[in-house]
C-alpha positions as CSV (number, residue, x, y, z in Angstrom):
1,M,-24.0,-124.0,4.0
2,V,-27.0,-122.4,5.7
3,N,-27.2,-119.8,2.9
4,L,-27.3,-122.6,0.3
5,I,-30.2,-124.3,2.0
6,K,-32.2,-121.0,2.1
7,K,-31.6,-120.4,-1.6
8,T,-32.8,-123.8,-2.4
9,M,-36.0,-123.4,-0.3
10,Q,-36.8,-120.1,-2.2
11,V,-36.9,-121.9,-5.5
12,Q,-40.5,-121.9,-6.8
13,I,-41.6,-125.1,-8.4
14,Q,-43.5,-124.3,-11.7
15,P,-46.5,-126.6,-12.4
16,K,-46.4,-128.6,-15.5
17,T,-48.8,-127.5,-18.2
18,K,-50.5,-129.9,-20.6
19,N,-49.5,-129.4,-24.2
20,P,-52.5,-129.7,-26.5
21,A,-50.2,-130.7,-29.3
22,N,-49.2,-133.8,-27.3
23,Q,-52.8,-135.0,-26.9
24,S,-53.7,-137.5,-29.6
25,A,-57.0,-136.9,-31.4
26,L,-59.8,-139.3,-30.5
27,P,-60.5,-141.8,-33.3
28,A,-63.8,-141.4,-35.1
29,Q,-66.5,-143.8,-34.0
30,F,-67.3,-146.6,-36.4
31,Y,-69.8,-149.5,-36.3
32,N,-69.3,-153.1,-37.2
33,F,-70.1,-156.5,-35.8
34,L,-69.5,-160.2,-36.3
35,V,-72.2,-162.8,-36.1
36,E,-71.5,-166.5,-36.2
37,D,-73.7,-169.1,-37.9
38,L,-76.6,-170.6,-36.0
39,A,-75.6,-173.3,-33.6
40,P,-76.8,-175.7,-34.8
41,K,-77.8,-174.7,-38.3
42,R,-79.7,-177.9,-39.1
43,Q,-81.6,-180.2,-36.7
44,N,-83.5,-183.5,-37.0
45,L,-86.1,-184.0,-34.2
46,W,-88.4,-186.8,-33.1
47,W,-92.0,-186.4,-34.0
48,C,-92.9,-185.8,-30.3
49,K,-90.7,-182.7,-30.1
50,H,-92.5,-179.4,-30.6
51,S,-89.6,-177.0,-30.4
52,A,-85.8,-176.8,-31.2
53,Q,-83.1,-174.8,-29.4
54,V,-80.6,-172.7,-31.3
55,A,-78.1,-170.0,-30.3
56,V,-76.8,-166.8,-32.0
57,R,-73.3,-165.7,-31.2
58,L,-72.7,-161.9,-31.7
59,T,-69.6,-159.7,-31.3
60,N,-69.4,-155.9,-31.4
61,T,-66.2,-155.2,-33.4
62,G,-66.8,-151.4,-33.5
63,N,-65.1,-149.0,-31.2
64,G,-68.1,-147.9,-29.2
65,T,-71.3,-149.1,-27.6
66,A,-73.9,-150.1,-30.2
67,L,-77.6,-151.1,-30.1
68,F,-78.5,-154.4,-31.8
69,Q,-81.8,-156.0,-32.8
70,L,-82.6,-159.7,-33.4
71,V,-85.7,-160.6,-35.4
72,G,-86.8,-164.2,-36.1
73,Q,-89.2,-165.2,-38.9
74,G,-90.4,-168.6,-39.9
75,E,-91.1,-169.7,-43.5
76,T,-94.7,-170.2,-42.6
77,A,-96.9,-168.6,-40.0
78,D,-97.1,-171.7,-37.8
79,C,-93.3,-171.7,-37.4
80,Q,-92.3,-169.1,-34.8
81,I,-89.0,-168.0,-33.2
82,E,-88.7,-166.8,-29.6
83,F,-85.5,-165.2,-28.2
84,E,-84.4,-165.1,-24.6
85,P,-83.4,-161.4,-24.0
86,P,-80.1,-161.0,-22.1
87,T,-81.7,-158.5,-19.7
88,E,-85.0,-160.4,-19.0
89,P,-84.3,-164.2,-19.4
90,A,-87.8,-165.1,-18.1
91,N,-89.5,-163.2,-21.0
92,R,-89.3,-164.6,-24.5
93,A,-90.2,-162.6,-27.6
94,G,-89.8,-162.8,-31.4
95,R,-87.9,-159.5,-31.5
96,V,-85.2,-158.3,-29.0
97,E,-82.9,-155.3,-28.6
98,F,-79.8,-155.0,-26.5
99,E,-76.6,-153.0,-26.2
100,L,-73.0,-154.3,-26.5
101,A,-69.9,-152.5,-25.6
102,A,-66.9,-152.4,-27.9
103,G,-65.4,-155.9,-28.2
104,Q,-68.1,-157.5,-26.1
105,S,-69.6,-160.8,-27.2
106,I,-72.9,-162.4,-26.3
107,T,-74.8,-165.6,-27.1
108,V,-78.5,-165.2,-27.4
109,P,-80.5,-168.4,-27.1
110,A,-83.7,-168.9,-29.2
111,R,-86.4,-171.5,-29.5
112,V,-88.0,-172.5,-32.8
113,M,-91.7,-173.3,-32.1
114,L,-93.1,-176.0,-34.5
115,P,-96.7,-176.8,-35.2
116,F,-98.3,-180.2,-34.4
117,P,-96.8,-182.9,-36.5
118,A,-98.6,-184.5,-39.4
119,V,-100.3,-187.8,-38.5
120,V,-99.6,-189.6,-41.8
121,A,-97.0,-188.5,-44.3
122,L,-94.5,-190.1,-46.7
123,R,-91.6,-187.8,-45.9
124,R,-90.2,-185.7,-43.1
125,Q,-91.6,-182.2,-42.6
126,T,-88.9,-179.5,-43.0
127,Y,-89.3,-176.0,-41.6
128,F,-87.0,-173.1,-42.6
129,F,-86.5,-170.0,-40.6
130,T,-84.4,-166.8,-40.7
131,V,-82.7,-164.8,-37.9
132,T,-81.8,-161.3,-38.9
133,V,-79.3,-159.2,-36.9
134,T,-79.4,-155.5,-37.4
135,Q,-77.2,-152.8,-35.9
136,L,-79.6,-149.9,-35.3
137,A,-77.0,-147.2,-35.4
138,D,-76.2,-148.2,-39.0
139,R,-79.2,-150.0,-40.5
140,Q,-77.2,-150.8,-43.6
141,Q,-75.3,-153.4,-41.5
142,R,-77.5,-156.4,-41.4
143,R,-76.8,-160.1,-41.4
144,S,-79.4,-162.9,-42.1
145,L,-78.9,-166.5,-40.9
146,L,-80.9,-169.4,-42.3
147,G,-81.8,-172.4,-40.2
148,Q,-83.6,-175.6,-40.8
149,V,-85.5,-178.1,-38.6
150,S,-86.9,-181.3,-39.9
151,R,-89.3,-183.7,-38.1
152,P,-90.9,-187.0,-39.1
153,P,-94.7,-187.6,-39.1
154,I,-96.3,-189.7,-36.4
155,I,-96.9,-192.5,-39.0
156,G,-94.1,-192.4,-41.5
157,P,-93.3,-194.6,-44.6
158,G,-91.9,-197.4,-42.5
159,L,-94.8,-197.8,-40.1
160,L,-97.3,-197.2,-42.9
161,L,-95.7,-200.0,-45.0
162,V,-96.0,-202.4,-42.0
163,L,-99.7,-201.5,-41.6
164,V,-100.4,-202.0,-45.3
165,V,-98.6,-205.3,-45.4
166,A,-100.4,-206.5,-42.3
167,A,-103.7,-205.5,-43.8
168,V,-103.0,-207.3,-47.1
169,I,-101.9,-210.5,-45.3
170,R,-105.0,-210.4,-43.1
171,L,-107.2,-210.0,-46.2
172,I,-105.4,-212.9,-48.0
173,F,-106.0,-215.3,-45.2
174,T,-109.4,-214.0,-44.1
175,P,-111.1,-212.9,-47.3
176,H,-114.6,-213.4,-45.8
177,L,-114.0,-210.2,-43.8
178,L,-114.0,-208.2,-47.0
179,W,-116.6,-210.2,-48.9
180,P,-118.8,-211.9,-46.3
181,S,-121.7,-212.6,-48.7
182,Q,-119.5,-214.6,-51.1
183,Y,-118.2,-217.0,-48.6
184,S,-119.8,-219.6,-46.3
185,V,-118.8,-222.6,-44.4
186,E,-119.5,-224.9,-47.3
187,K,-117.5,-222.9,-49.9
188,K,-113.8,-223.3,-50.2
189,L,-111.3,-220.8,-51.5
190,P,-109.6,-221.7,-54.8
191,D,-106.0,-222.7,-54.6
192,T,-105.0,-220.0,-57.0
193,V,-106.6,-216.7,-58.0
194,P,-106.1,-215.8,-61.7
195,I,-104.8,-212.3,-62.4
196,A,-105.9,-210.6,-65.6
197,A,-103.1,-209.7,-68.0
198,G,-102.2,-206.0,-68.1
199,S,-103.5,-205.3,-64.7
200,P,-101.7,-202.4,-62.9
201,S,-98.9,-203.9,-60.7
202,D,-96.3,-201.2,-60.5
203,P,-95.9,-200.2,-56.8
204,F,-93.1,-197.7,-57.4
205,V,-93.6,-194.2,-56.0
206,K,-91.1,-191.5,-57.0
207,P,-89.3,-190.2,-53.9
208,V,-89.2,-186.6,-52.9
209,Y,-85.7,-185.4,-52.0
210,L,-84.9,-182.7,-49.4
211,A,-82.1,-180.2,-49.4
212,G,-78.8,-181.9,-48.8
213,N,-80.4,-185.4,-49.2
214,S,-80.4,-185.7,-53.0
215,P,-78.9,-188.8,-54.8
216,Q,-76.2,-188.4,-57.4
217,N,-78.9,-188.7,-60.1
218,P,-82.3,-188.0,-58.5
219,F,-84.1,-188.2,-61.9
220,E,-83.5,-191.9,-62.5
221,T,-87.0,-192.9,-61.7
222,G,-88.0,-195.2,-64.5
223,E,-90.3,-193.8,-67.2
224,T,-90.7,-190.1,-67.6
225,A,-94.1,-188.8,-66.8
226,A,-96.0,-186.9,-69.4
227,T,-96.3,-183.9,-67.1
228,E,-92.5,-183.6,-66.6
229,M,-90.5,-180.7,-68.2
230,T,-86.8,-180.3,-68.9
231,Y,-84.7,-177.6,-67.5
232,R,-84.6,-175.9,-70.9
233,E,-88.4,-175.9,-71.1
234,M,-88.6,-174.4,-67.6
235,F,-86.1,-171.6,-68.4
236,E,-87.9,-170.9,-71.7
237,E,-91.3,-170.7,-70.0
238,V,-90.1,-168.4,-67.2
239,A,-88.0,-166.2,-69.4
240,G,-91.1,-165.6,-71.6
241,Q,-93.1,-164.4,-68.6
242,Y,-90.5,-161.7,-67.8
243,N,-89.2,-160.8,-71.3
244,L,-85.7,-162.3,-70.6
245,D,-83.4,-164.5,-72.6
246,W,-83.7,-168.1,-71.4
247,R,-80.0,-168.6,-72.0
248,L,-79.2,-166.0,-69.4
249,L,-81.2,-167.8,-66.8
250,A,-79.6,-171.1,-67.8
251,E,-76.1,-169.8,-67.5
252,I,-76.8,-168.1,-64.1
253,A,-78.1,-171.4,-62.8
254,Y,-74.9,-173.1,-63.9
255,Q,-72.5,-170.5,-62.5
256,E,-74.5,-170.2,-59.2
257,S,-75.2,-173.9,-58.3
258,R,-74.2,-176.2,-61.2
259,F,-77.9,-176.9,-61.6
260,N,-78.3,-178.1,-58.0
261,P,-81.8,-177.2,-56.7
262,W,-80.8,-178.0,-53.1
263,A,-77.6,-175.9,-52.9
264,I,-77.0,-173.6,-49.9
265,G,-74.3,-170.9,-50.3
266,R,-71.8,-169.5,-47.8
267,S,-74.1,-166.6,-47.0
268,N,-77.2,-168.9,-46.9
269,E,-78.1,-168.3,-50.6
270,M,-80.7,-170.8,-51.5
271,G,-81.5,-173.2,-54.4
272,L,-80.9,-173.3,-58.1
273,M,-80.3,-169.6,-58.6
274,Q,-78.7,-169.0,-55.2
275,I,-81.1,-166.4,-54.0
276,H,-80.2,-164.5,-50.8
277,P,-82.8,-165.0,-47.9
278,V,-83.5,-161.2,-47.8
279,T,-84.2,-161.1,-51.6
280,W,-86.3,-164.2,-51.2
281,G,-88.3,-162.6,-48.4
282,V,-89.1,-159.6,-50.6
283,W,-89.8,-161.2,-54.0
284,A,-91.3,-164.7,-53.1
285,P,-94.6,-163.2,-51.8
286,R,-94.8,-161.0,-54.9
287,V,-94.4,-164.0,-57.2
288,G,-96.6,-166.2,-55.0
289,V,-94.2,-169.0,-54.1
290,T,-92.9,-170.4,-50.8
291,D,-90.4,-173.2,-51.4
292,P,-86.9,-171.9,-52.3
293,Y,-85.7,-175.4,-53.1
294,N,-88.4,-176.0,-55.8
295,P,-86.5,-175.2,-59.1
296,Y,-89.5,-173.6,-60.8
297,S,-90.3,-171.4,-57.8
298,N,-86.6,-170.4,-57.5
299,V,-86.2,-169.5,-61.1
300,R,-89.4,-167.4,-61.1
301,V,-88.1,-165.3,-58.1
302,A,-84.7,-164.9,-59.9
303,A,-86.4,-163.9,-63.1
304,A,-88.6,-161.3,-61.4
305,F,-85.5,-159.9,-59.6
306,L,-83.6,-159.7,-62.9
307,A,-86.5,-157.9,-64.6
308,Y,-86.6,-155.4,-61.7
309,L,-82.8,-154.9,-62.0
310,T,-83.1,-154.3,-65.7
311,N,-85.7,-151.5,-65.2
312,F,-83.7,-150.2,-62.3
313,C,-80.5,-149.8,-64.4
314,Q,-82.3,-148.4,-67.5
315,A,-84.2,-145.8,-65.5
316,R,-80.8,-144.4,-64.4
317,G,-79.3,-144.4,-67.9
318,Y,-77.3,-147.6,-67.6
319,S,-78.0,-149.8,-70.6
320,D,-74.8,-152.0,-70.3
321,P,-76.0,-155.6,-69.8
322,R,-73.2,-156.0,-67.2
323,C,-75.1,-153.6,-64.9
324,V,-77.9,-156.1,-64.3
325,L,-75.6,-159.0,-63.5
326,I,-73.4,-156.9,-61.3
327,G,-76.5,-155.9,-59.3
328,Y,-77.6,-159.6,-59.1
329,N,-74.2,-160.6,-57.7
330,W,-73.3,-157.5,-55.7
331,G,-76.7,-156.4,-54.5
332,P,-79.0,-153.5,-55.6
333,S,-78.2,-151.4,-52.6
334,N,-74.5,-151.4,-53.5
335,L,-75.3,-150.6,-57.1
336,Q,-77.6,-147.7,-56.1
337,K,-74.8,-146.3,-53.9
338,L,-72.4,-146.5,-56.9
339,F,-75.0,-144.6,-59.1
340,R,-75.6,-142.0,-56.4
341,E,-71.8,-141.2,-56.4
342,N,-71.9,-141.0,-60.3
343,G,-69.5,-143.9,-60.5
344,T,-69.0,-146.2,-63.4
345,L,-69.3,-150.0,-63.6
346,E,-65.5,-150.2,-63.7
347,Q,-65.4,-148.9,-60.2
348,A,-67.5,-151.9,-58.9
349,P,-65.5,-154.7,-57.1
350,E,-63.5,-157.1,-59.3
351,K,-65.5,-160.2,-58.3
352,P,-68.9,-158.9,-59.5
353,R,-67.4,-157.6,-62.7
354,Q,-65.7,-160.9,-63.5
355,Y,-69.0,-162.7,-62.7
356,A,-70.9,-160.5,-65.2
357,N,-68.3,-160.8,-67.9
358,R,-68.1,-164.6,-67.5
359,I,-71.9,-165.1,-67.9
360,L,-72.2,-162.7,-70.8
361,Q,-69.3,-164.5,-72.5
362,L,-70.8,-168.0,-72.1
363,E,-74.5,-167.2,-72.4
364,P,-74.7,-167.6,-76.2
365,E,-73.1,-171.0,-76.0
366,A,-75.3,-172.2,-73.1
367,P,-77.5,-174.5,-75.3
368,I,-74.4,-176.4,-76.4
369,R,-72.2,-176.2,-73.2
370,R,-75.0,-177.0,-70.8
371,Q,-76.9,-179.4,-73.1
372,A,-76.7,-182.4,-70.7
373,Q,-78.1,-180.4,-67.8
374,L,-80.7,-178.6,-70.0
375,E,-82.1,-181.9,-71.2
376,T,-82.5,-183.3,-67.7
377,P,-86.1,-183.5,-66.5
378,V,-87.1,-181.3,-63.6
379,V,-88.7,-183.1,-60.6
380,P,-92.3,-184.0,-61.4
381,E,-93.7,-181.8,-58.6
382,V,-92.6,-178.7,-60.6
383,A,-95.2,-179.3,-63.3
384,S,-98.0,-178.8,-60.8
385,L,-96.8,-175.2,-60.2
386,R,-97.0,-174.1,-63.8
């Protein structure tokens, strides 16, 4: 028994060695993120409010720590966006950067600073702004969020109407305040005041409709003004400026928004031709327009973008008309990447290819198929931009 114990104590315990083959290779690092829509996306404020609060919810869905950047930009210079940095809550800025670990989420509050409200106006003032989220490790990954804040003037249509009615009533019962030299104590007012035949008596003012606030038929406004133009005339005029086929513009407008100038897409595409906020930010200043929900301005930006895509494709040896439409739907950066890899249009995703084929198939029949929409007058304000 003693010998057995001694032999057992003499056994040397060999240390376990790590087998490199058993170690799993580390996965390659990739970058991605998820950003929720602005909360809230649209706000209606009182005239006394000078700012609106919004929040951006961001999640790092990559497998490593990443650096993000938030940039806010208003449609006009007097509309500014200030973020509250996660690291320095007391300091607000229009551009912030911060890091997020893999799987980490964060909510960044922001404040939309508005200018002083209009004193007298017939409609609410609407301010559009864009918040762009960029992952700095991969600048191709960028998301843009469109927000909207509206606010009434100090004296709106209701109060203005009350003031006008009160002034008219006062003048009716006290006309001597307006014409003191024609009235004295001895003179009496006539019982009735004759009105000349044919005198102007139409008090109707055509309303201006905002995005998401349009009636079923916003063009039923009585007589058509001499300065109005139809959608067909608008497409023909803009197409002539950029050497395009007006039927192509008409069919794109139908496929994108069904001729709805106030449409907002799932990715915040805007207006009649559903232009992405990033595309609008690049081409609207070049064209010289500011309102994406004005049909004439929206079509001009779309036409300038289509003319650019036409030259872009032809310069690289692609004369297929589908190339321009695929780029309009898919984006020029994706199209350029396809060209760089010597790919063909058949290698583009199925959805942009179907989009291009559908428009090219229906474009020749647009004057007949879309006759009802093409003969509809555009809002009167469009004529002033021609």
